[in-house]
ZAMARGU-4260 file (C-alpha; in steps of 0.2 Angstrom, whole numbers, plus 5000, padded with zeros to 4 digits):
<rodrens>
0) 5000/5000/5000 | 5014/5013/5004 | 5023/5007/4988 | 5004/5014/4980 | 5003/5028/4987
5) 5021/5035/4986 | 5018/5029/4965 | 5003/5042/4968 | 5014/5057/4975 | 5027/5054/4962
10) 5012/5056/4948 | 5009/5073/4956 | 5026/5077/4957 | 5028/5075/4939 | 5013/5085/4935
15) 5021/5099/4947 | 5037/5099/4940 | 5031/5101/4921 | 5027/5119/4916 | 5016/5114/4901
20) 5005/5102/4910 | 5002/5116/4923 | 4996/5128/4910 | 4986/5116/4904 | 4976/5108/4919
25) 4975/5125/4928 | 4979/5140/4914 | 4966/5134/4900 | 4952/5131/4910 | 4953/5147/4918
30) 4957/5159/4903 | 4943/5150/4894 | 4931/5154/4906 | 4934/5173/4907 | 4935/5174/4889
35) 4919/5165/4887 | 4911/5173/4903 | 4915/5191/4894 | 4914/5189/4874 | 4896/5178/4878
40) 4886/5192/4879 | 4871/5196/4869 | 4867/5214/4874 | 4875/5227/4863 | 4883/5244/4868
45) 4890/5258/4862 | 4883/5257/4845 | 4886/5269/4832 | 4873/5281/4830 | 4871/5294/4816
50) 4855/5305/4813 | 4846/5315/4800 | 4836/5328/4810 | 4825/5335/4799 | 4815/5345/4813
55) 4829/5351/4824 | 4818/5356/4838 | 4818/5353/4859 | 4809/5335/4859 | 4821/5328/4846
60) 4836/5336/4853 | 4831/5327/4872 | 4826/5312/4862 | 4843/5310/4855 | 4851/5315/4872
65) 4841/5300/4880 | 4848/5287/4869 | 4866/5293/4869 | 4865/5295/4890 | 4859/5276/4890
70) 4877/5270/4887 | 4869/5259/4873 | 4872/5271/4860 | 4886/5284/4854 | 4880/5299/4842
75) 4895/5300/4829 | 4887/5310/4815 | 4873/5322/4812 | 4868/5319/4794 | 4862/5333/4782
80) 4853/5324/4768 | 4846/5309/4766 | 4857/5305/4751 | 4871/5303/4765 | 4864/5288/4771
85) 4868/5274/4761 | 4886/5281/4760 | 4889/5282/4777 | 4881/5262/4780 | 4894/5258/4767
90) 4909/5266/4777 | 4905/5250/4791 | 4905/5260/4807 | 4888/5266/4807 | 4874/5253/4815
95) 4859/5264/4815 | 4853/5280/4807 | 4837/5289/4815 | 4826/5298/4804 | 4816/5313/4813
100) 4801/5321/4803 | 4799/5337/4799 | 4789/5347/4812 | 4792/5332/4823 | 4787/5342/4841
105) 4773/5352/4834 | 4764/5336/4826 | 4768/5327/4843 | 4760/5342/4854 | 4746/5346/4841
110) 4740/5326/4832 | 4748/5315/4850 | 4759/5306/4837 | 4776/5309/4826 | 4785/5299/4816
115) 4801/5292/4816 | 4812/5282/4805 | 4824/5268/4810 | 4839/5262/4798 | 4849/5247/4804
120) 4864/5240/4795 | 4858/5221/4796 | 4874/5214/4790 | 4874/5209/4805 | 4854/5203/4808
125) 4856/5200/4829 | 4863/5216/4832 | 4851/5226/4818 | 4836/5219/4826 | 4842/5222/4845
130) 4849/5241/4841 | 4830/5243/4835 | 4822/5235/4848 | 4833/5244/4861 | 4829/5260/4853
135) 4812/5261/4853 | 4812/5254/4869 | 4823/5269/4875 | 4810/5282/4866 | 4794/5276/4874
140) 4802/5277/4892 | 4807/5296/4887 | 4788/5299/4881 | 4782/5291/4899 | 4794/5303/4908
145) 4787/5316/4899 | 4769/5315/4904 | 4766/5303/4917 | 4747/5309/4921 | 4742/5312/4903
150) 4726/5305/4899 | 4729/5301/4880 | 4747/5295/4880 | 4758/5304/4865 | 4766/5291/4852
155) 4782/5289/4841 | 4777/5279/4827 | 4794/5270/4823 | 4795/5265/4804 | 4810/5252/4805
160) 4820/5248/4789 | 4834/5235/4788 | 4849/5239/4775 | 4857/5224/4765 | 4847/5210/4773
165) 4830/5215/4775 | 4824/5199/4779 | 4838/5198/4794 | 4843/5181/4787 | 4855/5173/4798
170) 4863/5165/4785 | 4870/5181/4778 | 4880/5184/4795 | 4886/5165/4796 | 4893/5163/4775
175) 4906/5174/4781 | 4912/5169/4796 | 4913/5150/4791 | 4923/5156/4776 | 4937/5163/4789
180) 4935/5147/4801 | 4935/5136/4786 | 4949/5145/4777 | 4962/5146/4793 | 4956/5126/4796
185) 4964/5122/4778 | 4977/5133/4778 | 4983/5135/4795 | 4983/5119/4804 | 4984/5107/4790
190) 5001/5117/4783 | 5008/5116/4801 | 5005/5096/4806 | 5011/5096/4788 | 5026/5102/4791
195) 5030/5096/4808 | 5025/5079/4801 | 5041/5079/4792 | 5050/5086/4808 | 5045/5072/4818
200) 5045/5056/4806 | 5062/5061/4802 | 5060/5064/4786 | 5064/5084/4786 | 5083/5079/4786
205) 5081/5069/4769 | 5074/5085/4761 | 5087/5097/4767 | 5101/5087/4761 | 5091/5088/4745
210) 5096/5102/4733 | 5080/5111/4737 | 5083/5125/4748 | 5072/5132/4764 | 5061/5143/4755
215) 5057/5129/4741 | 5056/5118/4754 | 5043/5129/4763 | 5032/5134/4747 | 5032/5115/4742
220) 5022/5111/4756 | 5009/5126/4758 | 5005/5127/4739 | 4993/5112/4739 | 4985/5119/4754
225) 4983/5137/4746 | 4975/5128/4732 | 4965/5117/4741 | 4959/5132/4751 | 4955/5144/4735
230) 4944/5130/4729 | 4937/5129/4747 | 4933/5147/4747 | 4924/5148/4729 | 4913/5132/4735
235) 4908/5141/4750 | 4902/5157/4737 | 4895/5148/4725 | 4885/5136/4738 | 4880/5152/4749
240) 4874/5160/4731 | 4865/5144/4725 | 4858/5136/4741 | 4854/5151/4753 | 4854/5165/4740
245) 4868/5174/4749 | 4871/5190/4735 | 4889/5195/4731 | 4884/5212/4725 | 4902/5217/4724
250) 4917/5212/4712 | 4919/5193/4713 | 4937/5197/4708 | 4939/5207/4723 | 4933/5195/4733
255) 4943/5182/4728 | 4960/5193/4728 | 4954/5196/4747 | 4952/5176/4750 | 4969/5173/4743
260) 4976/5185/4753 | 4968/5179/4769 | 4974/5161/4764 | 4990/5167/4762 | 4989/5174/4780
265) 4982/5158/4787 | 4996/5148/4778 | 5011/5159/4787 | 5002/5156/4804 | 5003/5137/4801
270) 5022/5139/4795 | 5026/5149/4810 | 5016/5135/4819 | 5027/5124/4815 | 5042/5131/4819
275) 5039/5132/4838 | 5028/5114/4837 | 5039/5098/4841 | 5025/5086/4836 | 5010/5086/4826
280) 4999/5085/4842 | 5007/5100/4847 | 5005/5110/4832 | 4987/5103/4831 | 4984/5109/4852
285) 4992/5127/4848 | 4980/5128/4829 | 4964/5124/4839 | 4968/5135/4856 | 4976/5149/4847
290) 4969/5152/4831 | 4952/5142/4828 | 4943/5147/4847 | 4949/5166/4845 | 4943/5167/4828
295) 4925/5160/4832 | 4924/5172/4845 | 4933/5187/4844 | 4933/5190/4825 | 4913/5197/4825
300) 4907/5181/4818 | 4895/5177/4834 | 4897/5190/4847 | 4897/5209/4841 | 4914/5215/4846
305) 4905/5231/4853 | 4899/5221/4867 | 4915/5216/4871 | 4925/5221/4886 | 4940/5235/4878
310) 4952/5224/4882 | 4946/5210/4870 | 4940/5224/4859 | 4960/5227/4857 | 4964/5210/4856
315) 4951/5206/4842 | 4960/5220/4831 | 4975/5209/4830 | 4965/5193/4823 | 4964/5193/4803
320) 4946/5185/4804 | 4941/5199/4812 | 4945/5210/4796 | 4941/5199/4783 | 4925/5195/4790
325) 4923/5214/4786 | 4929/5213/4770 | 4917/5199/4766 | 4903/5205/4770 | 4906/5223/4763
330) 4909/5215/4747 | 4896/5204/4746 | 4882/5214/4757 | 4885/5231/4752 | 4892/5229/4737
335) 4908/5242/4742 | 4922/5241/4730 | 4942/5243/4735 | 4943/5260/4742 | 4929/5256/4755
340) 4941/5239/4761 | 4958/5247/4758 | 4961/5249/4778 | 4957/5229/4782 | 4964/5225/4765
345) 4983/5235/4771 | 4980/5226/4791 | 4979/5210/4783 | 4994/5213/4769 | 5005/5219/4786
350) 5001/5206/4797 | 5007/5195/4780 | 5023/5202/4777 | 5027/5202/4797 | 5024/5184/4800
355) 5031/5177/4785 | 5047/5187/4790 | 5048/5179/4807 | 5042/5164/4801 | 5056/5159/4787
360) 5071/5168/4801 | 5064/5154/4814 | 5064/5140/4803 | 5080/5146/4796 | 5087/5146/4814
365) 5081/5130/4818 | 5090/5121/4805 | 5107/5128/4809
</rodrens>
């Protein structure tokens, strides 16, 4: 029996001496709990709001102040014309435009009701639905506070219009997100495992003594996955259009160019993982925990970035899938050109150059 307890103590000592095992046992559950606890949030806040106030009276001013003081909305722009609405939605920051009719306060006092229009960016249908609901509730709360003793309460008739996704179809949200997730899976995960397998089986040394240079070895390993991921992206776009009626309102050529850039970036991440992972299992673990889960949670695919804590919003900025997700939705749903997605494209390009430089450098160091 003493030998048995001694064996158990030895196992505990072995676990506590291995820092990597402690990280897996203690660190990952804590980090995942914190990540899910903060990210999985059905509320929206700090929604970017634009206002086209054709009345500009005291009542509309107080309604706007009520919305912005609620903590759910942030007034970004006052529009001068309804012609500006489409353009400001295409820029991507504004999630809702509030339109007050002329003589709003006068009509509300004289007739007991007035009209307001709520225009929402429905590329994320869940956010659009909640934003419209929050706006209506805040306006109704404002009216109750203004006239607590009124026998005939005044009403604001809200007309809701959803831009780019009138039917609020959730598939319009999932197709761009799944494109990023699948291409990351095929590119980063499979390429990292492929290169690590050569090292683990000892065949990398055979390749190194061949006439091929290290850069040729890397390119040769990733080209098949580059082509496969590119074909996958074509299949997703085609099936999304034919099966789910997902439109491609923008340039298909521009969309495929952006897909190619994201695939190249994902492959670069896979090469970087392969330079530090000694085995296929560790490469798979690093890809799944370091890439797949953040891509799912922090890219805006499922949960709105605006509702996350500021720290996680900053962290999401280094996630390539966030920028690719914005690019795909803007091109496919909004039909914008390169001038509206140049910022996201530049960020992905800069990430690619940096990761390729670090990956090739680390790969050469491991060969010395």
